[in-house]
PyMOL Python script that loads the backbone (N, CA, C, O; Angstrom):
from pymol import cmd

cmd.read_pdbstr("""\
ATOM      1  N   MET A   1      -9.167  17.629 -32.336  1.00  0.00           N
ATOM      2  CA  MET A   1      -9.631  18.081 -31.022  1.00  0.00           C
ATOM      3  C   MET A   1     -11.129  17.786 -30.875  1.00  0.00           C
ATOM      4  O   MET A   1     -11.570  17.242 -29.862  1.00  0.00           O
ATOM      5  N   PHE A   2     -11.899  18.155 -31.904  1.00  0.00           N
ATOM      6  CA  PHE A   2     -13.341  17.948 -31.843  1.00  0.00           C
ATOM      7  C   PHE A   2     -13.672  16.462 -31.752  1.00  0.00           C
ATOM      8  O   PHE A   2     -14.532  16.047 -30.975  1.00  0.00           O
ATOM      9  N   LEU A   3     -12.969  15.667 -32.565  1.00  0.00           N
ATOM     10  CA  LEU A   3     -13.214  14.222 -32.574  1.00  0.00           C
ATOM     11  C   LEU A   3     -12.894  13.626 -31.213  1.00  0.00           C
ATOM     12  O   LEU A   3     -13.685  12.851 -30.676  1.00  0.00           O
ATOM     13  N   SER A   4     -11.754  13.975 -30.653  1.00  0.00           N
ATOM     14  CA  SER A   4     -11.351  13.401 -29.365  1.00  0.00           C
ATOM     15  C   SER A   4     -12.351  13.798 -28.276  1.00  0.00           C
ATOM     16  O   SER A   4     -12.600  13.027 -27.349  1.00  0.00           O
ATOM     17  N   PHE A   5     -12.920  14.997 -28.390  1.00  0.00           N
ATOM     18  CA  PHE A   5     -13.907  15.452 -27.412  1.00  0.00           C
ATOM     19  C   PHE A   5     -15.137  14.550 -27.455  1.00  0.00           C
ATOM     20  O   PHE A   5     -15.648  14.129 -26.417  1.00  0.00           O
ATOM     21  N   TYR A   6     -15.602  14.262 -28.662  1.00  0.00           N
ATOM     22  CA  TYR A   6     -16.754  13.374 -28.814  1.00  0.00           C
ATOM     23  C   TYR A   6     -16.430  11.975 -28.323  1.00  0.00           C
ATOM     24  O   TYR A   6     -17.251  11.319 -27.683  1.00  0.00           O
ATOM     25  N   TYR A   7     -15.214  11.528 -28.634  1.00  0.00           N
ATOM     26  CA  TYR A   7     -14.789  10.189 -28.215  1.00  0.00           C
ATOM     27  C   TYR A   7     -14.774  10.104 -26.695  1.00  0.00           C
ATOM     28  O   TYR A   7     -15.151   9.079 -26.126  1.00  0.00           O
ATOM     29  N   TYR A   8     -14.344  11.171 -26.036  1.00  0.00           N
ATOM     30  CA  TYR A   8     -14.296  11.190 -24.574  1.00  0.00           C
ATOM     31  C   TYR A   8     -15.708  11.078 -24.000  1.00  0.00           C
ATOM     32  O   TYR A   8     -15.946  10.310 -23.068  1.00  0.00           O
ATOM     33  N   ILE A   9     -16.636  11.845 -24.557  1.00  0.00           N
ATOM     34  CA  ILE A   9     -18.030  11.785 -24.094  1.00  0.00           C
ATOM     35  C   ILE A   9     -18.588  10.389 -24.312  1.00  0.00           C
ATOM     36  O   ILE A   9     -19.282   9.844 -23.453  1.00  0.00           O
ATOM     37  N   TYR A  10     -18.276   9.807 -25.482  1.00  0.00           N
ATOM     38  CA  TYR A  10     -18.754   8.457 -25.801  1.00  0.00           C
ATOM     39  C   TYR A  10     -18.243   7.460 -24.775  1.00  0.00           C
ATOM     40  O   TYR A  10     -18.987   6.590 -24.324  1.00  0.00           O
ATOM     41  N   LEU A  11     -16.973   7.584 -24.406  1.00  0.00           N
ATOM     42  CA  LEU A  11     -16.388   6.664 -23.419  1.00  0.00           C
ATOM     43  C   LEU A  11     -17.083   6.824 -22.072  1.00  0.00           C
ATOM     44  O   LEU A  11     -17.412   5.831 -21.423  1.00  0.00           O
ATOM     45  N   VAL A  12     -17.307   8.056 -21.651  1.00  0.00           N
ATOM     46  CA  VAL A  12     -17.943   8.302 -20.348  1.00  0.00           C
ATOM     47  C   VAL A  12     -19.352   7.708 -20.330  1.00  0.00           C
ATOM     48  O   VAL A  12     -19.739   7.033 -19.377  1.00  0.00           O
ATOM     49  N   ILE A  13     -20.113   7.969 -21.396  1.00  0.00           N
ATOM     50  CA  ILE A  13     -21.487   7.444 -21.467  1.00  0.00           C
ATOM     51  C   ILE A  13     -21.462   5.925 -21.476  1.00  0.00           C
ATOM     52  O   ILE A  13     -22.294   5.279 -20.840  1.00  0.00           O
ATOM     53  N   ASN A  14     -20.503   5.357 -22.201  1.00  0.00           N
ATOM     54  CA  ASN A  14     -20.386   3.902 -22.281  1.00  0.00           C
ATOM     55  C   ASN A  14     -20.150   3.314 -20.894  1.00  0.00           C
ATOM     56  O   ASN A  14     -20.813   2.355 -20.500  1.00  0.00           O
ATOM     57  N   THR A  15     -19.206   3.890 -20.156  1.00  0.00           N
ATOM     58  CA  THR A  15     -18.901   3.371 -18.818  1.00  0.00           C
ATOM     59  C   THR A  15     -20.122   3.507 -17.912  1.00  0.00           C
ATOM     60  O   THR A  15     -20.439   2.588 -17.156  1.00  0.00           O
ATOM     61  N   LEU A  16     -20.808   4.647 -17.985  1.00  0.00           N
ATOM     62  CA  LEU A  16     -22.000   4.842 -17.154  1.00  0.00           C
ATOM     63  C   LEU A  16     -23.051   3.799 -17.504  1.00  0.00           C
ATOM     64  O   LEU A  16     -23.693   3.235 -16.619  1.00  0.00           O
ATOM     65  N   ASN A  17     -23.227   3.543 -18.811  1.00  0.00           N
ATOM     66  CA  ASN A  17     -24.216   2.547 -19.244  1.00  0.00           C
ATOM     67  C   ASN A  17     -23.898   1.188 -18.665  1.00  0.00           C
ATOM     68  O   ASN A  17     -24.793   0.491 -18.186  1.00  0.00           O
ATOM     69  N   ILE A  18     -22.620   0.798 -18.702  1.00  0.00           N
ATOM     70  CA  ILE A  18     -22.218  -0.519 -18.188  1.00  0.00           C
ATOM     71  C   ILE A  18     -22.528  -0.604 -16.694  1.00  0.00           C
ATOM     72  O   ILE A  18     -23.072  -1.604 -16.226  1.00  0.00           O
ATOM     73  N   ILE A  19     -22.182   0.449 -15.946  1.00  0.00           N
ATOM     74  CA  ILE A  19     -22.413   0.443 -14.493  1.00  0.00           C
ATOM     75  C   ILE A  19     -23.916   0.370 -14.210  1.00  0.00           C
ATOM     76  O   ILE A  19     -24.355  -0.417 -13.372  1.00  0.00           O
ATOM     77  N   VAL A  20     -24.699   1.189 -14.910  1.00  0.00           N
ATOM     78  CA  VAL A  20     -26.155   1.219 -14.688  1.00  0.00           C
ATOM     79  C   VAL A  20     -26.768  -0.117 -15.063  1.00  0.00           C
ATOM     80  O   VAL A  20     -27.629  -0.630 -14.349  1.00  0.00           O
ATOM     81  N   ASN A  21     -26.325  -0.689 -16.187  1.00  0.00           N
ATOM     82  CA  ASN A  21     -26.876  -1.976 -16.634  1.00  0.00           C
ATOM     83  C   ASN A  21     -26.635  -3.050 -15.590  1.00  0.00           C
ATOM     84  O   ASN A  21     -27.526  -3.853 -15.314  1.00  0.00           O
ATOM     85  N   LYS A  22     -25.443  -3.078 -15.005  1.00  0.00           N
ATOM     86  CA  LYS A  22     -25.137  -4.081 -13.978  1.00  0.00           C
ATOM     87  C   LYS A  22     -26.072  -3.911 -12.788  1.00  0.00           C
ATOM     88  O   LYS A  22     -26.616  -4.892 -12.280  1.00  0.00           O
ATOM     89  N   LYS A  23     -26.263  -2.668 -12.338  1.00  0.00           N
ATOM     90  CA  LYS A  23     -27.128  -2.417 -11.180  1.00  0.00           C
ATOM     91  C   LYS A  23     -28.565  -2.800 -11.505  1.00  0.00           C
ATOM     92  O   LYS A  23     -29.242  -3.435 -10.696  1.00  0.00           O
ATOM     93  N   VAL A  24     -29.032  -2.412 -12.696  1.00  0.00           N
ATOM     94  CA  VAL A  24     -30.422  -2.696 -13.082  1.00  0.00           C
ATOM     95  C   VAL A  24     -30.634  -4.196 -13.194  1.00  0.00           C
ATOM     96  O   VAL A  24     -31.657  -4.713 -12.746  1.00  0.00           O
ATOM     97  N   LYS A  25     -29.668  -4.905 -13.790  1.00  0.00           N
ATOM     98  CA  LYS A  25     -29.798  -6.359 -13.937  1.00  0.00           C
ATOM     99  C   LYS A  25     -29.890  -7.017 -12.566  1.00  0.00           C
ATOM    100  O   LYS A  25     -30.694  -7.929 -12.371  1.00  0.00           O
ATOM    101  N   ASN A  26     -29.075  -6.566 -11.611  1.00  0.00           N
ATOM    102  CA  ASN A  26     -29.117  -7.137 -10.261  1.00  0.00           C
ATOM    103  C   ASN A  26     -30.481  -6.876  -9.622  1.00  0.00           C
ATOM    104  O   ASN A  26     -31.040  -7.752  -8.962  1.00  0.00           O
ATOM    105  N   LYS A  27     -31.014  -5.666  -9.818  1.00  0.00           N
ATOM    106  CA  LYS A  27     -32.322  -5.334  -9.245  1.00  0.00           C
ATOM    107  C   LYS A  27     -33.393  -6.219  -9.868  1.00  0.00           C
ATOM    108  O   LYS A  27     -34.263  -6.731  -9.165  1.00  0.00           O
ATOM    109  N   TRP A  28     -33.333  -6.401 -11.197  1.00  0.00           N
ATOM    110  CA  TRP A  28     -34.337  -7.221 -11.878  1.00  0.00           C
ATOM    111  C   TRP A  28     -34.241  -8.664 -11.422  1.00  0.00           C
ATOM    112  O   TRP A  28     -35.259  -9.336 -11.260  1.00  0.00           O
ATOM    113  N   LYS A  29     -33.006  -9.150 -11.211  1.00  0.00           N
ATOM    114  CA  LYS A  29     -32.831 -10.535 -10.737  1.00  0.00           C
ATOM    115  C   LYS A  29     -33.537 -10.703  -9.396  1.00  0.00           C
ATOM    116  O   LYS A  29     -34.294 -11.656  -9.211  1.00  0.00           O
ATOM    117  N   LYS A  30     -33.296  -9.789  -8.462  1.00  0.00           N
ATOM    118  CA  LYS A  30     -33.927  -9.877  -7.140  1.00  0.00           C
ATOM    119  C   LYS A  30     -35.443  -9.759  -7.279  1.00  0.00           C
ATOM    120  O   LYS A  30     -36.191 -10.493  -6.633  1.00  0.00           O
ATOM    121  N   PHE A  31     -35.889  -8.833  -8.123  1.00  0.00           N
ATOM    122  CA  PHE A  31     -37.322  -8.608  -8.310  1.00  0.00           C
ATOM    123  C   PHE A  31     -37.983  -9.850  -8.898  1.00  0.00           C
ATOM    124  O   PHE A  31     -39.046 -10.269  -8.440  1.00  0.00           O
ATOM    125  N   ASN A  32     -37.350 -10.440  -9.916  1.00  0.00           N
ATOM    126  CA  ASN A  32     -37.909 -11.639 -10.550  1.00  0.00           C
ATOM    127  C   ASN A  32     -37.949 -12.798  -9.564  1.00  0.00           C
ATOM    128  O   ASN A  32     -38.931 -13.538  -9.513  1.00  0.00           O
ATOM    129  N   GLU A  33     -36.889 -12.958  -8.785  1.00  0.00           N
ATOM    130  CA  GLU A  33     -36.844 -14.063  -7.818  1.00  0.00           C
ATOM    131  C   GLU A  33     -37.960 -13.910  -6.787  1.00  0.00           C
ATOM    132  O   GLU A  33     -38.644 -14.883  -6.471  1.00  0.00           O
ATOM    133  N   SER A  34     -38.149 -12.711  -6.263  1.00  0.00           N
ATOM    134  CA  SER A  34     -39.190 -12.489  -5.255  1.00  0.00           C
ATOM    135  C   SER A  34     -40.569 -12.669  -5.889  1.00  0.00           C
ATOM    136  O   SER A  34     -41.479 -13.200  -5.252  1.00  0.00           O
ATOM    137  N   GLY A  35     -40.726 -12.233  -7.133  1.00  0.00           N
ATOM    138  CA  GLY A  35     -42.012 -12.374  -7.818  1.00  0.00           C
ATOM    139  C   GLY A  35     -42.357 -13.834  -8.027  1.00  0.00           C
ATOM    140  O   GLY A  35     -43.497 -14.242  -7.805  1.00  0.00           O
ATOM    141  N   ARG A  36     -41.388 -14.619  -8.452  1.00  0.00           N
ATOM    142  CA  ARG A  36     -41.639 -16.044  -8.694  1.00  0.00           C
ATOM    143  C   ARG A  36     -42.007 -16.746  -7.384  1.00  0.00           C
ATOM    144  O   ARG A  36     -42.946 -17.541  -7.345  1.00  0.00           O
ATOM    145  N   SER A  37     -41.266 -16.450  -6.313  1.00  0.00           N
ATOM    146  CA  SER A  37     -41.499 -17.153  -5.044  1.00  0.00           C
ATOM    147  C   SER A  37     -42.880 -16.782  -4.485  1.00  0.00           C
ATOM    148  O   SER A  37     -43.551 -17.627  -3.892  1.00  0.00           O
ATOM    149  N   SER A  38     -43.307 -15.527  -4.668  1.00  0.00           N
ATOM    150  CA  SER A  38     -44.600 -15.114  -4.122  1.00  0.00           C
ATOM    151  C   SER A  38     -45.734 -15.725  -4.940  1.00  0.00           C
ATOM    152  O   SER A  38     -46.786 -16.045  -4.386  1.00  0.00           O
ATOM    153  N   ARG A  39     -45.540 -15.892  -6.244  1.00  0.00           N
ATOM    154  CA  ARG A  39     -46.590 -16.463  -7.096  1.00  0.00           C
ATOM    155  C   ARG A  39     -46.719 -17.961  -6.848  1.00  0.00           C
ATOM    156  O   ARG A  39     -47.825 -18.501  -6.825  1.00  0.00           O
ATOM    157  N   ALA A  40     -45.583 -18.627  -6.661  1.00  0.00           N
ATOM    158  CA  ALA A  40     -45.598 -20.093  -6.563  1.00  0.00           C
ATOM    159  C   ALA A  40     -46.313 -20.561  -5.293  1.00  0.00           C
ATOM    160  O   ALA A  40     -46.417 -21.763  -5.051  1.00  0.00           O
TER     161      ALA A  40
END
""", "prot")
cmd.dss("prot")
cmd.show_as("cartoon", "prot")
cmd.util.cbc("prot")
cmd.orient("prot")
């Protein structure tokens, strides 16, 4: 029971990390593109 509880939390955190990473990567892509175009 205790192990499965930890495993459940691990899964939830993992999924949240994946979702957040995708959003952050998209934001960084847009930010980097705008930064490069303004510098050039």
